[in-house]
C-alpha positions as CSV (number, residue, x, y, z in Angstrom):
1,X,-109.7,48.0,110.6
2,X,-111.7,49.4,107.6
3,X,-115.2,48.0,106.3
4,X,-116.2,47.6,102.9
5,X,-119.9,46.4,101.8
6,X,-121.6,45.7,98.6
7,X,-125.1,44.8,98.5
8,X,-126.2,42.2,95.5
9,X,-130.1,42.6,94.9
10,X,-131.7,39.1,92.2
11,X,-135.6,38.4,91.6
12,X,-137.1,35.8,89.6
13,X,-138.1,36.5,86.4
14,X,-141.6,36.2,85.4
15,X,-142.2,32.4,83.8
16,X,-139.4,31.7,84.9
17,X,-138.3,28.4,86.6
18,X,-136.1,28.2,89.7
19,X,-136.5,24.2,90.3
20,X,-135.1,23.5,86.7
21,X,-132.6,25.6,87.1
22,X,-134.3,28.2,84.0
23,X,-133.3,30.8,85.7
24,X,-131.4,35.0,84.2
25,X,-128.2,35.1,86.5
26,X,-128.2,39.3,86.6
27,X,-128.6,41.0,89.4
28,X,-128.2,45.1,90.4
29,X,-124.7,45.3,92.9
30,X,-124.7,48.2,94.6
31,X,-121.1,50.0,96.2
32,X,-120.7,51.9,99.4
33,X,-120.9,55.0,97.4
34,X,-124.1,54.3,95.6
35,X,-122.9,53.4,92.3
36,X,-124.8,50.9,90.9
37,X,-123.3,47.8,88.4
38,X,-125.3,44.7,86.5
39,X,-124.0,41.4,87.4
40,X,-124.2,38.1,85.9
41,X,-122.9,34.4,86.0
42,X,-120.5,34.2,83.6
43,X,-121.8,32.8,79.8
44,X,-119.1,30.2,80.6
45,X,-120.3,28.8,83.6
46,X,-124.2,29.2,82.7
47,X,-124.6,30.1,78.7
48,X,-125.8,33.3,77.0
49,X,-129.4,32.6,77.8
50,X,-128.9,32.4,81.4
51,X,-126.3,35.5,81.6
52,X,-127.5,38.7,81.1
53,X,-125.1,41.0,78.3
54,X,-123.7,43.7,79.3
55,X,-123.2,42.3,82.9
56,X,-119.9,41.7,85.2
57,X,-119.5,38.3,86.6
58,X,-117.7,38.0,89.8
59,X,-114.6,36.0,88.2
60,X,-114.6,39.3,85.6
61,X,-114.6,41.6,89.0
62,X,-111.5,39.5,90.3
63,X,-109.1,40.2,87.3
64,X,-110.2,43.8,87.9
65,X,-109.7,44.2,91.3
66,X,-106.7,42.8,91.2
67,X,-105.9,45.1,88.5
68,X,-107.0,48.1,90.4
69,X,-105.1,47.2,93.9
70,X,-102.3,47.1,92.1
71,X,-102.2,49.5,89.7
72,X,-102.8,52.3,92.9
73,X,-100.6,50.0,94.5
74,X,-97.3,50.5,91.7
75,X,-98.6,54.7,91.3
76,X,-97.9,54.8,94.8
77,X,-94.4,53.0,94.9
78,X,-93.2,54.7,92.1
79,X,-94.4,57.8,92.9
80,X,-92.0,57.4,96.3
81,X,-89.9,56.1,93.9
82,X,-89.2,59.6,92.0
83,X,-91.0,58.5,89.3
84,X,-93.7,60.6,87.1
85,X,-96.2,58.7,86.1
86,X,-98.5,60.0,83.5
87,X,-100.6,56.7,82.0
88,X,-100.5,53.3,82.9
89,X,-103.1,51.0,81.0
90,X,-103.4,47.2,81.9
91,X,-105.6,44.2,79.9
92,X,-105.2,41.6,82.5
93,X,-106.2,38.1,82.3
94,X,-107.6,36.0,84.5
95,X,-106.9,31.8,84.0
96,X,-110.5,29.7,85.5
97,X,-109.4,25.9,85.5
98,X,-110.2,22.5,87.0
99,X,-108.5,22.5,90.9
100,X,-110.8,19.2,92.4
101,X,-112.5,17.2,91.0
102,X,-116.0,19.1,89.1
103,X,-114.6,22.1,91.2
104,X,-112.9,25.0,89.5
105,X,-111.0,28.5,90.6
106,X,-109.7,31.5,89.1
107,X,-105.9,30.0,89.3
108,X,-103.6,32.1,87.5
109,X,-104.0,36.1,87.1
110,X,-101.6,37.8,84.4
111,X,-101.6,41.7,85.2
112,X,-99.9,43.0,81.0
113,X,-99.0,46.4,82.1
114,X,-98.4,49.9,79.9
115,X,-96.9,52.4,81.8
116,X,-96.1,55.8,80.3
117,X,-93.9,57.7,82.2
118,X,-92.3,61.7,82.6
119,X,-88.8,62.2,82.4
120,X,-86.9,58.9,83.1
121,X,-87.8,56.1,83.5
122,X,-87.5,53.2,86.1
123,X,-84.6,50.6,85.0
124,X,-86.0,47.1,83.7
125,X,-84.5,46.1,87.7
126,X,-86.3,48.7,89.4
127,X,-89.2,48.2,87.7
128,X,-89.3,45.1,89.1
129,X,-88.7,45.8,92.2
130,X,-91.5,48.4,91.8
131,X,-94.1,45.5,90.7
132,X,-92.6,43.1,93.2
133,X,-93.2,46.1,96.3
134,X,-96.2,46.6,94.7
135,X,-97.6,42.9,94.7
136,X,-96.2,42.4,98.1
137,X,-98.8,45.6,99.7
138,X,-101.4,44.6,97.0
139,X,-104.6,44.4,99.5
140,X,-106.6,42.4,97.0
141,X,-103.6,40.1,96.3
142,X,-103.1,39.3,100.0
143,X,-106.7,38.2,100.4
144,X,-106.6,35.8,97.8
145,X,-104.8,32.1,96.2
146,X,-104.7,33.0,92.7
147,X,-101.6,33.6,91.6
148,X,-100.5,37.1,90.1
149,X,-98.1,37.6,88.4
150,X,-97.2,40.9,85.4
151,X,-95.5,41.0,82.0
152,X,-94.9,45.0,81.4
153,X,-95.1,45.7,78.0
């Protein structure tokens, strides 16, 4: 069993009104390896005034996690199948929508990888199989209810 950790730190800013909901959502995320990242609530949720510009929100992190996990698993599956990938670029997109009354969720993530191979690349059927195998083995995809689709360019 593997364990993964992240530390989150937030504090109320000078003059902010917590009971009134008028406070900054910017915070700091420290990952296990020591990397720090600025985090925030999505401006689409709390507005630009309370979201921290230049910080990443949880919805973006979810989309990036799914994209990264799929890519890493795809690279492994492609290597096992004898293909040589020299470049992988993805423009992933997540959709957040209502699910039950006032509740919302990221219900769908679309991965749009552009993959460059050295030598012979996979046929359409081989490519689809590699993406299917990558999706089946992706730890993050196995951890969420979100529908994940791949539209390779």
